[in-house]
C-alpha distance (Angstrom), angle and dihedral (degrees) to the residues before:
residue distance angle dihedral
X1 . . .
X2 3.76 . .
X3 3.78 125.9 .
X4 3.83 90.6 -111.7
X5 3.82 90.6 52.1
X6 3.80 88.8 53.5
X7 3.78 93.5 49.6
X8 3.84 91.1 45.1
X9 3.85 88.9 50.7
X10 3.84 90.5 52.8
X11 3.76 91.1 45.4
X12 3.83 90.3 53.5
X13 3.81 92.0 48.5
X14 3.87 89.1 47.6
X15 3.84 90.6 52.8
X16 3.85 90.7 49.0
X17 3.84 90.8 49.7
X18 3.82 92.7 49.6
X19 3.81 92.1 48.7
X20 3.85 89.5 48.4
X21 3.80 90.9 50.0
X22 3.76 94.3 48.2
X23 3.75 89.7 50.0
X24 3.79 91.5 48.8
X25 3.81 95.2 48.6
X26 3.85 92.5 46.2
X27 3.81 85.7 67.8
X28 3.76 92.8 53.5
X29 3.84 113.1 100.0
X30 3.77 119.4 -117.5
X31 3.79 128.6 -179.5
X32 3.79 86.7 -76.1
X33 3.81 124.3 52.4
X34 3.76 119.1 -128.2
X35 3.80 134.0 -165.5
X36 3.85 89.7 -115.6
X37 3.85 89.3 68.7
X38 3.84 90.9 72.2
X39 3.86 101.8 19.2
X40 3.80 91.4 92.8
X41 3.83 96.0 55.2
X42 3.76 108.7 116.6
X43 3.87 118.6 -131.7
X44 3.77 123.2 -161.1
X45 3.80 103.6 -126.7
X46 3.82 123.3 169.1
X47 3.86 89.1 -17.2
X48 3.79 95.2 -53.2
X49 3.80 130.6 99.0
X50 3.79 109.3 -119.0
X51 3.82 125.9 179.9
X52 3.81 113.3 -111.6
X53 3.79 92.7 -116.8
X54 3.84 88.6 60.6
X55 3.86 91.1 57.8
X56 3.74 104.3 38.2
X57 3.79 147.3 14.7
X58 3.80 113.6 -103.9
X59 3.83 120.6 -155.7
X60 3.75 136.7 163.8
X61 3.81 117.5 -129.3
X62 3.78 94.3 -171.2
X63 3.84 139.1 -10.3
X64 3.86 93.0 -70.4
X65 3.81 106.1 27.0
X66 3.82 130.9 80.6
X67 3.75 123.0 -170.6
X68 3.84 119.1 -155.9
X69 3.76 116.9 -161.5
X70 3.84 110.7 -171.5
X71 3.83 116.5 -147.6
X72 3.84 89.9 -145.8
X73 3.78 109.0 49.9
X74 3.84 91.4 -155.8
X75 3.84 91.9 68.5
X76 3.90 95.1 61.8
X77 3.86 93.0 98.6
X78 3.83 92.3 47.2
X79 3.82 91.0 49.9
X80 3.81 91.4 49.0
X81 3.80 91.1 49.5
X82 3.84 92.8 47.8
X83 3.84 92.8 47.9
X84 3.77 90.1 50.5
X85 3.76 92.5 49.3
X86 3.86 91.7 46.2
X87 3.84 87.6 75.3
X88 3.83 94.5 -136.2
X89 3.77 91.6 157.2
X90 3.76 92.9 -109.4
X91 3.74 138.4 84.5
X92 3.79 120.6 -124.3
X93 3.85 114.6 -127.2
X94 3.83 116.4 -148.1
X95 3.74 110.9 -144.0
X96 3.78 106.5 -179.1
X97 3.81 107.1 -68.9
X98 3.80 95.6 -8.8
X99 3.76 135.2 68.3
X100 3.81 123.1 -140.3
X101 3.78 124.3 -161.0
X102 3.81 117.5 -167.1
X103 3.81 113.4 -165.8
X104 3.81 117.8 -155.9
X105 3.81 118.0 -120.3
X106 3.79 112.6 -89.6
X107 3.76 112.7 -105.1
X108 3.82 122.0 -144.3
X109 3.80 88.5 -102.2
X110 3.83 89.6 49.8
X111 3.80 91.8 51.4
X112 3.73 91.2 50.7
X113 3.78 91.1 50.2
X114 3.77 90.3 48.5
X115 3.78 92.3 50.4
X116 3.81 89.7 51.7
X117 3.79 88.3 52.3
X118 3.78 89.8 50.8
X119 3.82 91.3 48.3
X120 3.86 89.6 50.9
X121 3.88 90.8 52.5
X122 3.85 90.1 46.5
X123 3.76 91.7 52.7
X124 3.78 90.4 46.2
X125 3.76 90.0 54.8
X126 3.82 91.1 47.2
X127 3.80 90.4 53.9
X128 3.79 90.7 50.2
X129 3.80 89.8 52.6
X130 3.75 92.9 48.0
X131 3.85 91.9 49.3
X132 3.80 89.3 50.2
X133 3.83 90.9 50.5
X134 3.77 93.3 46.9
X135 3.76 91.7 49.6
X136 3.83 92.8 52.4
X137 3.82 92.5 42.5
X138 3.79 89.1 53.7
X139 3.86 90.3 52.4
X140 3.85 89.3 49.1
X141 3.85 90.8 50.1
X142 3.84 89.9 49.3
X143 3.88 89.6 50.9
X144 3.80 90.0 50.9
X145 3.81 92.4 49.8
X146 3.84 91.0 47.7
X147 3.81 88.4 52.1
X148 3.87 94.0 -115.3
X149 3.82 89.8 118.5
X150 3.78 128.9 41.3
X151 3.81 121.8 -128.8
X152 3.84 88.7 -104.3
X153 3.79 93.5 49.9
X154 3.81 89.5 49.6
X155 3.79 93.6 53.2
X156 3.83 90.1 43.1
X157 3.82 90.2 52.4
X158 3.84 92.5 45.7
X159 3.81 90.3 50.1
X160 3.77 91.0 48.4
X161 3.79 91.7 49.9
X162 3.81 91.1 48.8
X163 3.89 89.4 50.1
X164 3.80 90.9 49.9
X165 3.86 93.1 48.5
X166 3.81 90.4 48.3
X167 3.85 90.3 52.5
X168 3.79 91.5 45.5
X169 3.75 92.2 49.7
X170 3.80 91.0 48.7
X171 3.84 91.3 51.2
X172 3.78 89.9 48.1
X173 3.84 91.2 50.0
X174 3.86 89.7 49.7
X175 3.78 92.2 52.2
X176 3.80 92.1 46.4
X177 3.80 92.5 49.6
X178 3.77 92.2 48.1
X179 3.81 90.7 51.7
X180 3.83 92.4 44.6
X181 3.78 88.6 53.8
X182 3.82 89.8 51.4
X183 3.83 90.7 50.3
X184 3.83 95.2 49.2
X185 3.75 95.4 44.3
X186 3.79 111.2 97.4
């Protein structure tokens, strides 16, 4: 495997980790509720599990209220059941053909708990990045020992991997700080 292929493989794993992290933190509650907080909830519909955003439109009417309007009115009860089972800390309210979810304001304790949850996800993403870097570094070392890479190429690849991980960690930190600011803001 060439040095470029190793770096490209790390770059691919980095992108996947960043996408995973952004998905994970989009579900974390801030001072303002967003449709992404419930879009991932799976609903049993005709024997298959379907994400909520595939069965209904989800909008927020204010900072604490989401309105879910199913496209198929026969699925309202299934959506209500799935939202209740999702343990979001709120009860869905069926209002005819729509479902309302009113989230309580986050308390100071709730904000602290949410920031801890964010920090946990951030650390999990850092670990994934380190594991990806270590995996590619091991491959580069193996190539050096086999004689596929010169000593200079090995150190060049190691430096490039270190630069890539530094940039990825900085991007991760920027995303986490932005989300933390959203959580703390009243």
